[in-house]
C-alpha positions in Angstrom: -43.4 -43.0 -30.7 -45.4 -41.8 -33.7 -43.1 -41.1 -36.7 -40.2 -43.3 -35.5 -38.8 -45.9 -37.9 -37.3 -49.1 -36.6 -34.0 -49.7 -38.4 -32.9 -52.8 -36.6 -33.4 -54.7 -33.4 -31.7 -51.9 -31.3 -31.8 -48.9 -33.6 -34.5 -46.3 -34.3 -34.6 -43.4 -36.7 -36.3 -40.0 -36.5 -36.5 -39.1 -40.2 -35.8 -35.6 -41.4 -39.2 -33.9 -41.2 -40.0 -35.4 -37.8 -39.9 -31.8 -36.8 -39.4 -28.7 -38.9 -35.8 -27.6 -39.5 -34.0 -31.0 -39.1 -30.8 -31.1 -41.1 -30.1 -34.8 -40.4 -32.1 -37.7 -39.0 -32.1 -38.7 -35.4 -30.8 -42.1 -34.3 -31.6 -43.7 -31.0 -30.1 -47.0 -29.8 -32.8 -48.8 -27.7 -35.1 -51.7 -27.4 -38.9 -51.3 -27.2 -39.1 -50.8 -23.5 -36.3 -48.2 -23.4 -37.8 -46.3 -26.3 -41.1 -46.1 -24.4 -39.3 -44.6 -21.5 -37.5 -42.1 -23.7 -40.8 -41.0 -25.3 -42.4 -40.4 -21.9 -40.0 -37.7 -20.8 -39.6 -35.8 -24.1 -36.1 -36.9 -24.7 -36.9 -38.0 -28.2 -38.0 -34.4 -28.9 -34.6 -33.2 -27.8 -32.9 -35.6 -30.2 -34.9 -34.0 -33.0 -34.1 -30.5 -31.8 -30.3 -31.2 -31.9 -30.7 -32.3 -35.5 -31.6 -28.7 -36.4 -28.2 -27.3 -35.4 -25.9 -25.9 -38.1 -23.0 -28.1 -39.3 -24.3 -31.3 -37.7 -23.2 -34.4 -39.7 -24.7 -37.8 -40.2 -27.3 -37.8 -37.4 -28.3 -36.7 -34.0 -27.6 -39.7 -31.7 -28.8 -40.9 -28.4 -27.6 -43.9 -26.3 -30.0 -46.4 -24.6 -29.7 -44.6 -21.2 -31.3 -41.5 -22.8 -33.4 -39.1 -20.7 -34.3 -35.5 -20.6 -31.6 -33.0 -20.0 -30.7 -29.3 -20.5 -30.9 -28.6 -24.3 -29.4 -31.9 -25.4 -30.8 -35.1 -24.0 -28.6 -36.9 -21.5 -27.2 -39.7 -23.5 -26.9 -37.5 -26.5 -24.1 -37.4 -29.0 -23.7 -35.0 -31.9 -20.7 -34.1 -34.2 -20.3 -30.8 -36.0 -18.0 -29.9 -38.9 -15.2 -27.5 -37.9 -16.2 -25.4 -40.9 -19.8 -24.2 -40.5 -20.4 -26.1 -37.3 -21.0 -25.1 -33.8 -20.3 -25.7 -30.1 -23.1 -25.6 -27.5 -22.7 -25.8 -23.7 -26.0 -27.6 -23.6 -24.3 -30.5 -25.5 -21.8 -30.9 -22.6 -23.8 -30.1 -19.6 -23.2 -28.4 -16.2 -20.9 -31.1 -14.7 -18.2 -30.8 -17.3 -16.0 -33.9 -17.5 -18.1 -35.8 -15.0 -16.6 -39.3 -15.4 -15.8 -42.6 -13.9 -12.6 -44.4 -13.0 -12.1 -48.0 -11.9 -9.4 -49.0 -9.4 -8.5 -52.6 -9.2 -6.9 -54.5 -6.3 -5.3 -57.9 -5.9 -7.7 -58.7 -3.0 -10.6 -61.1 -3.1 -14.0 -60.6 -1.6 -13.1 -62.9 1.3 -9.9 -60.8 2.0 -11.9 -57.6 2.2 -15.2 -58.7 3.8 -13.6 -59.3 7.2 -12.8 -55.6 7.6 -15.2 -54.0 5.1 -16.9 -51.9 7.8 -13.6 -50.5 8.8 -12.7 -49.7 5.1 -16.0 -47.8 4.6 -15.5 -45.9 7.8 -11.9 -45.0 6.8 -12.9 -43.8 3.3 -15.7 -41.8 4.8 -13.2 -40.2 7.2 -10.7 -39.4 4.5 -13.0 -38.4 1.6 -14.8 -35.0 1.9 -18.3 -35.4 0.5 -21.5 -33.4 0.2 -22.9 -30.3 -1.5 -20.4 -27.4 -1.4 -18.0 -29.2 0.9 -14.4 -28.1 1.0 -11.5 -30.5 0.6 -8.2 -31.3 2.2 -6.1 -29.7 -0.5 -5.7 -26.0 -0.3 -5.9 -24.4 -3.8 -5.1 -20.7 -4.0 -5.6 -19.1 -7.4 -2.1 -19.8 -8.7 -2.4 -23.5 -7.9 -5.9 -23.6 -9.4 -4.5 -22.3 -12.6 -2.0 -25.1 -12.6 -4.7 -27.7 -12.1 -6.8 -26.1 -14.9 -3.9 -26.7 -17.3 -2.2 -29.7 -15.7 -5.1 -32.0 -14.7 -4.1 -35.3 -13.0 -0.4 -34.7 -13.8 -0.3 -31.7 -11.6 -2.0 -33.5 -8.7 0.5 -36.4 -9.0 3.3 -33.8 -8.9 1.8 -32.7 -5.5 2.1 -36.3 -4.2 -1.4 -37.6 -4.8 -0.9 -40.6 -6.9 1.9 -42.3 -9.0 3.2 -41.4 -12.4 1.9 -44.8 -13.8 -1.6 -43.6 -13.2 -1.3 -41.1 -16.2 -0.9 -44.1 -18.5 -4.4 -45.2 -17.5 -6.3 -42.0 -17.9 -8.0 -40.6 -21.0 -5.5 -38.5 -23.0 -2.8 -39.1 -20.4 -4.6 -37.2 -17.6 -4.3 -33.8 -19.3 -6.8 -32.4 -21.8 -5.0 -30.0 -24.1 -6.0 -26.4 -24.9 -7.0 -25.1 -21.5 -6.7 -21.4 -20.8 -7.4 -20.1 -17.2 -7.8 -16.6 -18.6 -11.1 -17.7 -20.1 -12.8 -18.4 -16.8 -14.5 -15.9 -14.5 -13.5 -14.9 -11.0 -16.5 -16.7 -9.8 -15.1 -20.0 -11.2 -12.0 -19.5 -9.0 -14.2 -18.8 -6.0 -16.2 -21.9 -6.5 -13.3 -24.2 -7.3 -11.1 -23.2 -4.4 -10.3 -26.1 -2.0 -12.8 -28.5 -3.7 -10.2 -30.8 -5.4 -10.4 -34.3 -3.9 -14.1 -33.9 -2.9 -16.9 -36.3 -3.9 -19.8 -33.9 -4.0 -23.4 -35.2 -3.8 -26.2 -36.4 -6.1 -25.2 -39.4 -8.2 -21.5 -39.2 -7.3 -20.1 -42.1 -5.3 -17.2 -44.3 -4.3 -18.3 -47.9 -4.5 -16.5 -51.1 -3.4 -17.3 -53.9 -5.9 -16.6 -57.5 -6.6 -16.0 -58.8 -10.1 -19.0 -61.2 -10.5 -18.5 -62.4 -14.0 -16.0 -62.2 -16.8 -17.3 -62.2 -20.4 -14.1 -61.8 -22.4 -11.3 -63.6 -20.5 -8.5 -62.6 -22.9 -9.4 -58.9 -22.6 -10.0 -59.2 -18.9 -6.6 -60.6 -18.4 -5.0 -57.6 -20.2 -7.1 -55.3 -18.0 -6.0 -57.2 -14.9 -9.5 -58.3 -14.0 -10.6 -61.7 -12.5 -13.7 -63.2 -11.0 -14.0 -62.6 -7.2 -11.6 -59.6 -7.4 -12.4 -56.4 -5.3 -12.5 -53.2 -7.3 -13.4 -49.6 -6.4 -15.4 -47.3 -8.8 -15.2 -43.6 -8.4 -17.8 -41.3 -10.0 -17.3 -37.6 -9.7 -16.8 -34.5 -11.8 -15.7 -30.8 -11.9 -17.8 -29.7 -8.9 -18.6 -26.0 -8.8 -16.0 -25.2 -11.5 -17.8 -27.0 -14.3 -21.2 -25.7 -13.2 -20.0 -22.1 -13.1 -18.3 -22.3 -16.5 -21.4 -23.7 -18.1 -23.5 -21.0 -16.5 -21.2 -18.3 -17.6 -21.0 -19.4 -21.2 -24.7 -20.2 -21.5 -25.1 -16.4 -21.1 -22.4 -15.8 -23.7 -24.0 -18.2 -26.2 -27.4 -16.8 -25.7 -26.1 -13.4 -26.8 -24.3 -14.9 -29.8 -27.4 -16.8 -30.9 -29.5 -13.6 -30.8 -26.9 -11.6 -32.6 -26.6 -13.9 -35.5 -30.3 -14.6 -35.7 -30.1 -18.3 -34.9 -33.4 -20.1 -35.3 -33.5 -22.3 -32.2 -36.3 -24.8 -31.3 -35.1 -24.4 -27.7 -33.1 -21.6 -26.2 -31.2 -24.1 -24.2 -29.4 -25.1 -27.5 -27.7 -21.6 -27.7 -24.4 -21.9 -29.5 -21.5 -20.2 -31.1 -20.1 -21.0 -34.5 -16.8 -22.9 -34.4 -13.9 -20.6 -35.1 -15.4 -17.6 -33.5 -13.9 -16.0 -30.4 -16.8 -17.1 -28.2 -16.5 -20.7 -29.4 -12.8 -20.7 -28.8 -13.2 -19.1 -25.4 -15.8 -21.8 -24.3 -13.6 -24.7 -25.5 -10.6 -23.3 -23.6 -12.7 -22.7 -20.4 -14.4 -26.1 -20.7 -11.0 -27.8 -20.9 -10.1 -26.1 -17.6 -13.1 -27.8 -16.0 -12.2 -31.1 -17.7 -8.7 -31.0 -16.2 -10.1 -30.0 -12.8 -12.4 -33.0 -12.9 -9.7 -35.5 -13.7 -7.5 -33.9 -11.0 -10.4 -34.3 -8.6 -10.8 -38.0 -9.3 -7.0 -38.5 -9.0 -7.1 -37.0 -5.5 -10.1 -39.2 -4.5 -8.1 -42.2 -5.7 -5.3 -41.2 -3.3 -7.7 -41.2 -0.4 -9.0 -44.6 -1.4 -5.5 -46.0 -1.6 -4.7 -44.6 1.8 -7.8 -46.2 3.2 -6.8 -49.7 1.9 -3.3 -49.3 3.3 -4.6 -48.2 6.7 -7.2 -51.1 7.0 -5.4 -54.0 5.3 -1.8 -53.2 5.9 1.0 -53.1 3.4 1.4 -50.6 0.7 -0.4 -49.8 -2.6 1.9 -52.1 -4.6 1.5 -55.0 -2.3 -2.3 -54.6 -2.2 -2.4 -54.2 -6.0 -4.4 -51.0 -5.8 -3.9 -49.9 -9.3 -5.9 -47.7 -11.8 -7.6 -49.6 -14.7 -8.9 -46.5 -16.5 -10.5 -43.1 -16.1 -12.9 -41.7 -18.7 -15.1 -38.6 -19.0 -18.7 -38.7 -20.2 -19.6 -35.0 -20.4 -17.3 -33.2 -22.9 -16.8 -31.8 -26.4 -13.6 -32.7 -28.3 -12.2 -32.2 -31.8 -11.7 -35.7 -33.2 -11.0 -37.3 -36.5 -13.9 -39.4 -38.0 -14.8 -40.8 -41.4 -18.1 -39.6 -42.7 -19.4 -40.7 -46.1 -15.9 -41.9 -47.1 -14.2 -38.7 -46.0 -11.9 -38.1 -43.1 -13.1 -35.0 -41.2 -12.2 -33.0 -38.1 -15.4 -32.9 -36.0 -16.4 -31.3 -32.7 -18.0 -34.3 -31.0 -20.3 -33.5 -28.1 -20.8 -36.3 -25.7 -23.4 -35.5 -22.9 -23.9 -38.6 -20.8 -22.0 -40.7 -23.3 -18.7 -42.4 -23.2 -16.0 -42.7 -25.8 -15.8 -46.3 -27.1 -12.7 -46.4 -29.3 -11.5 -49.7 -30.9 -8.1 -51.4 -30.9 -5.5 -49.2 -32.7 -7.2 -45.9 -32.0 -4.5 -43.2 -31.4 -6.2 -42.0 -28.1 -6.0 -45.4 -26.4 -3.3 -46.0 -23.8 -0.5 -48.2 -25.2 -1.3 -51.0 -22.7 -4.8 -51.4 -24.3 -3.9 -50.6 -27.9 -4.3 -54.2 -29.0 -7.8 -54.7 -27.6 -9.5 -51.4 -27.4 -10.5 -48.7 -24.9 -11.9 -49.7 -21.5 -15.4 -48.2 -21.0 -16.5 -47.9 -17.4 -20.3 -48.1 -16.9 -21.8 -47.5 -13.4 -25.1 -49.0 -12.5 -27.0 -48.1 -9.3 -26.4 -48.9 -5.7 -28.4 -52.1 -5.7 -27.4 -53.8 -9.0 -24.3 -54.1 -11.1 -21.7 -52.1 -13.0 -19.7 -53.0 -16.1 -16.4 -52.8 -17.9 -17.0 -52.7 -21.6 -14.6 -52.3 -24.5 -14.7 -50.0 -27.6 -15.5 -51.3 -31.0 -15.1 -50.6 -34.7 -18.9 -50.6 -34.8 -18.9 -47.5 -32.6 -16.7 -45.7 -35.0 -19.1 -46.5 -37.8 -22.3 -45.9 -36.0 -21.9 -43.4 -33.1 -18.7 -41.4 -33.6 -16.9 -43.8 -31.2 -19.5 -43.5 -28.4 -21.6 -45.7 -26.2 -23.7 -45.3 -23.0 -22.5 -43.8 -19.7 -24.7 -45.5 -17.1 -28.2 -46.7 -16.4 -30.0 -43.4 -17.0 -32.7 -42.0 -14.8 -36.2 -43.1 -15.1 -37.5 -41.1 -12.1 -36.8 -37.5 -11.2 -34.9 -36.7 -8.0 -38.0 -34.9 -6.6 -40.3 -37.9 -7.4 -37.8 -40.3 -5.9 -37.6 -38.4 -2.6 -41.4 -38.4 -2.5 -41.8 -42.1 -3.1 -38.8 -43.6 -1.4 -37.6 -43.3 2.2 -33.8 -43.1 2.5 -33.6 -45.0 5.8 -35.7 -47.8 4.4 -33.6 -48.0 1.3 -30.4 -48.2 3.4 -31.8 -51.0 5.5 -32.9 -52.9 2.3 -29.5 -52.6 0.7 -27.7 -53.7 3.9 -30.0 -56.7 4.1 -28.6 -57.6 0.6 -25.0 -57.4 1.9 -24.3 -53.8 0.7 -22.9 -51.4 3.3 -24.2 -47.8 2.7 -22.8 -44.6 4.1 -24.5 -41.4 3.1 -24.6 -37.9 4.3 -28.4 -37.3 4.1 -31.1 -40.0 3.9 -33.1 -37.8 1.5 -30.2 -37.6 -0.9 -29.8 -41.4 -0.7 -33.4 -41.8 -1.8 -32.7 -39.7 -5.0 -30.3 -42.4 -6.1 -32.4 -45.4 -5.3 -32.2 -48.4 -7.8 -35.8 -47.9 -8.8 -35.0 -44.3 -9.9 -32.9 -45.8 -12.7 -33.3 -47.9 -15.8 -32.0 -51.5 -15.7 -28.3 -51.1 -16.5 -28.2 -54.7 -17.8 -30.7 -53.9 -20.4 -28.9 -50.7 -21.4 -25.6 -52.5 -21.7 -27.2 -55.4 -23.7 -28.5 -52.9 -26.2 -25.1 -51.3 -26.6 -23.5 -54.7 -27.2 -26.4 -55.8 -29.5 -26.0 -52.5 -31.5 -22.3 -53.2 -31.8 -21.1 -50.0 -30.2 -19.3 -51.7 -27.2 -18.8 -55.2 -25.8 -19.1 -56.6 -22.3 -15.8 -57.5 -20.6 -16.8 -57.9 -16.9 -19.6 -57.3 -14.5 -19.2 -56.1 -10.9 -21.7 -56.1 -8.0 -21.5 -53.6 -5.1 -20.6 -54.5 -1.6 -20.2 -51.0 -0.1 -21.3 -47.5 -1.2 -20.1 -44.1 -0.1 -22.3 -41.2 -1.1 -22.5 -37.5 -0.4 
């Protein structure tokens, strides 16, 4: 904590000079307790390291769910000028376009509880999950190329979803600029037949109930009401994103050595924007982003089928409709105002969510008058949130806010201190049905392994970078 300057109730600054080579200050949104946690795992040091990178503007940012990551901290945000700036795979991470979508229904908790066991069983039967698992959709190389460029749109063309879903996905369900020629043969091998799979780790499908509405007018536009059943889906690009990140970390390491980059951490290896290596990475990364959103779209299809099978009727009658889908591990070229000037910037969000206000060009037309929905998962035993983007986020954080609770305990430590079977019994005693592949993996994601998501979200609202719309509590969790 030494050297930090408190700039407000929820804002801290690392001044230039906190470590040698910083080009801009560091800025962390947190309260006292969250700052202490960030200091314990060296995440503050990573914020300072990012501030040394060429072309960075304004400051190196971190959200209140900050914790140590590869190169950039998880919860890190940084923006770089197109001229003289850089792109770094460490600023996006291995699970490219890992993200969250919220599916709403017209059903109440009482409607669902009577057959909730059957619903969880049906979802478990339909949704492939676990490390390295293959899915139900066969994807030979030519189809994979279409998914890499067509994202959710291509999956819907295959019959997994409805056209209306595209209006409720970030950038219409297709990230522009993907080029399958920029990914390796190994990427195709790892991505084959994995679309529509949940994976493992912190990925989940969670049945929830809207416990509280904070902004009734906005909630009405979003189609949310108290007592309503929703389903949250958290997954990413599976082996595709991991392999693309791995491949390009090697490329960037060579570039950094060739140009004599002075790096405080080799994990921050980069390529200058406008170079072939930078362009190649952006085009490959976008392939993974489209694969991830295609994956979540297929998972949504299995969820819808499960509701139809258990509760009868069709999707329309049950109101099983997409609220929004947003990524929280990505780099994008965006327009932002810095020091009174409009600039094109490469914004890295690693464990951070876009939080755009009303009127922003990237918001779906249905939400243009209120702002972008921000979907924030908690942990299995607490709550999750729907937030909304703000003008404050555009001023303070390049239109960004948190992405979840943020780990406070490593996976290995969690497995040593928490027994998966005991955790499952505890959650079920609280009315939360849990279905997981391995008890040890369940222990990794125990509530005590995470920060208090309520505190994290309160900091985001207090700092003005997003606002609470609704809070959901879990009633059933499906994990890999």
